[in-house]
N, C-alpha and C positions, 0 to 999 in steps of 0.2 A: 630537719632530717640530714643525714650523711651517707656518703658513699660505703661505709662498713656495714650501715643497718640495711641496706638494699643487698649487699652482697650475703649478710647473714639469713635474709630471707630466702634465698635461691639456695644456700646451702642447706637450709632445713629441708626444702622442697626435694633435693638431690639425693639427701641421705635418709628423710623420714625420721628424723631424730634428732633433738636438741642436742645430746651429748656429742653424738657423733658430728654434727655440724660444727659444734665447738671445736671439736678436736682437729677438723679439716681446716678451720680458720686460726688456729693457734691462739683461741682464748679460751677462758674457763667458761662452763656453763652458764653460770649466773652473769656473768657480763654480756654473753649472749642473748639470754632470756630478758636482760633489762632492755638492752638495745632494742630488740622486737616489741617489747611492750611500749617501749617509748615511742616507735613509730607507728604502732597501732592507735596510740593514744591520739598521736596527731593528725593521723587520717580518718578517726572517727570510726574505727570499726575493727575487729578480731580477723586478724589475717589465718590464723591456724586453730582448728578444732585440737585440743589435746587431750589424750586420756592416759591411763597408767601403761597402756600397750603400744598405743601409735598415735602419731600426729599426721594429721591430715588439712588439706586446706579449706576454709570455710569457703561459702559462697561468694562473700566479699573477698578473699584472698583469691579465688579464680579470676574476679573481675581485675585487679588490681595487677597480677601477676605479669601480664603480658606488657603492662606499662614500667614495671620494675625492670624486666628484661631489657626493654627497648632503651632505659634510661644507661644502664649497664652498657650496653652496647655501641651506643651513643658516644660514652667516655673512651672506650677502646677505639671508635672511630678517628676521636680527637687526637688519642695518642699516636695513632699510626699516620694521621695526617701531620702532625707536628715535625714526626722521625722523617717522614719523606721530605718535607721542606728543609729540615736541618741537616739531612744526609742523603743528598740527592743520588750519591753511589750506591746506596741501601736498594737494593733489588726486592720489591714486595709484589706478591699475587693474591688479591684478595679475592676468595670463592664464595658466592652465596649459594645456598640451596634450599630447596622446600625440604619438609620431613618425608616427602616421597623418595628423595634420592636414595638408591642403594650406597651408602658409603663404604661399604665394603669394596664394592666393585669400584667406585670412584678412585679410591686410595690404589688399588692395584694398577688402575691405569694411570695414575700419577707418578708411581714409583719411579718407573724408569726415567722420568723428566728431572726427578729431584736426584737421582744418581748423576745424570749427565749434567745438571746445573746445580751444583750443590750449594753455590752462593745466592741461590734464589731462596726467599722465604715464603711459604705459601700457607695462608690461613684460611679456615672456614668459619662459616657465620650461616646459622640454620635460621631461616626467617620464614614468615608464613608470605603469601602471595603477595600482599598490598605494599609490606615493608621492602619485599625483596625487590618488587619492581621500582618503588621509590629510591631506595639506595643505588640501584643500576643507572637510574637516570640522574642522581645527584652524584654518581661516580664516588660512592662510597664503598663499593665493591667493583671489581674488574669484570668478572663473569659471574654467570649464574645458570643454575642447573634448574629446569621446571619442566613442568609437562608441557608438551609441545602447542596445545592449542590456547595456553595462557601465556603465550610470548607477546610483548608489545610490538606493534609494526614499527615503531622507531629504532629496534636496534636489530643486528645482525643475528643469525641462527645457524645451527647445524644438528642434525638427528644425532643424539648419544648412543641410546640404547632401548628397546623394546625389550618389556616382560610380560608375561600373561597374568589375567586377573583369575582370583579364585573365589569361589564363593563358598561361605562359611554359614550354615544352617544353625537356627537356632537348637540346640542339644537334641539330639533325637536318636537312639540308638537303631531304631528300624530303618530310618534315612539313612544312615551310616552302611548298613548292611546292603542296602538295596541299590544304591547309586554310586558310580565313578566320576559323571561327570553330570552338568546340568545346562540347559539352554536359557537364554535371558526370558524368554516367553514363559519358561516353566517357573519362573520366581516372581511374575506380575501380582500375585497375592501377598508376596511376604511383606513385611515392614523392615527397613533396613535402618540400621545404626549409622550415622554420618560422622565426619568430624571436618568442620569448616576450616577454610583459610589456606588450606594445601594444596589445592586445585583437584584432589580427588572427588570431592563432592560435585563439583562442576562438571566432571568429565562424566560420572556416572549419570548425571541429570541428562546433559546431551545424549548419551549414549542409550537411555530409555525413549528420550523424545524421537531420536532419528528412527527407532525401532516401531514408534507409535504406540508405547507402553507409559503407564503410569508408574512412577517411582514413589512407592509409599514411604515416607520418613518417619522415622520415629521422634516422638516430641523432643526428647532429651539430646544432649550433643556428647561427643565423648571428646577428651582431650588428647589421646592418643591412639596409634592403631594397637597398643598392647590392650587398652581398656577396652577399644573395640571386640577384638578377640575374646578378652573375656566377659563382656556383656553377652556375647553370641552364645557362649559355652553355658551361660546362665539363663538362657532362654528368654531375654530382653529383646531381640530381634536377629534379624540375620545381618549378614554382612558383605561386603564384596572388598576386597584387599588385593595388592599385587603380592606375589609370590616371595617377595624379598621381606614383606612386612609382617608375614606369619611363621609364628614359632616354628621350628623344624620337627619338633614332636606332635605337632597338631595333627592328628589323623582324620580329622572331621572336613578339612577343606579340600575341595576338589574343583577341576578346571571347570570355568564358566565359559560357553561358548555363545556366540551371538546366532549361529545357527551351527547344525552339525557341520564339522569339520572347518568353522571359521572360528576361532578363539578370540574371545576378547581379551583386549590388550590395552597397555599404556605406555606411550612414547615418551622418553625425557631427551629433552634437546638442551645444550647448551647456547646461551645467548651473550652478546656483548656489544659496546658500542665499537663503532668503526675507529673513531679516533684513539682509543686504547691500544689498537693494534702499532701505534707510532712508537711504542715502547718496545724495544725488539725483545727483551724476556717474556712480555705477553703474547707478542706476535708468535713467538717460537711456541709457548706453550698452546695457544688455539691452536696451531699447526698440528702438534703433536696429538691433541684431542681429536681433529678431524680424521687424521690418518689411523689413529687406533680404534675409533668408533667403528670402522669397517670391520677391523678385525673382530669385533664384539659380535657383530651383525653375521660375521661369517663362522662365528662359533669358537675362533682362536683364543679370545678371552671369554673366561666364564665366570 
């Protein structure tokens, strides 16, 4: 197999189309299709289910996709490491984040730093928790944004922002008309759709356990928050998500409370290795995040 074949797989996943993927990769569709067929043959399974209307990952494809992403990310890490070694004057900040991170808010927070230090290159890497912790420990990223309870004890951290959790019921018109909020205890009989690896499932399990409630988990697993939202709307199960991960036009989502006037929340924090602060541009960046996180809490940055 070769790197281009792996990149073609990701392009098809992101575009949902072989023709659009070929266009984005600047190759002909037959070339891309042939390359993917070759790697499917080598791996011993079909990565995609194809029909005249759509292209979806097969169960085999869902299994290998995280490894495909990991390989391509490792290649990027190798290039960045080589660049840092051969060009020590090049200032780079590598930011890792879980899918839970509100990227719009993060980008707003980082923008003033970018303007003040235009010579510093900032890159984002979205990873699941296990991979994120490994990358931070191995110095493959400089800082990570994670759910506060998922932070390793071997690193430094600082709270970044807190946002409310919302409840998405299985689609029910009567429910939408009757309720504008719900307590955790009132959801005890629901079956919840979860997505593993980002930190949210562990948070919800801890939340239910601390309140002496059982969390009934749907046997299947979703790959994204969008899928969780769609499955809830189809009546497959209920869901709990941060407000920023719910579509703005979703009028079924309502605030979740642990008890009355005590809303359920998720807090993200930034964490780093202490030695990374020896590089002045990373130290300046960390101080910038610390300073502006207070403004977020005070409602200055929304």
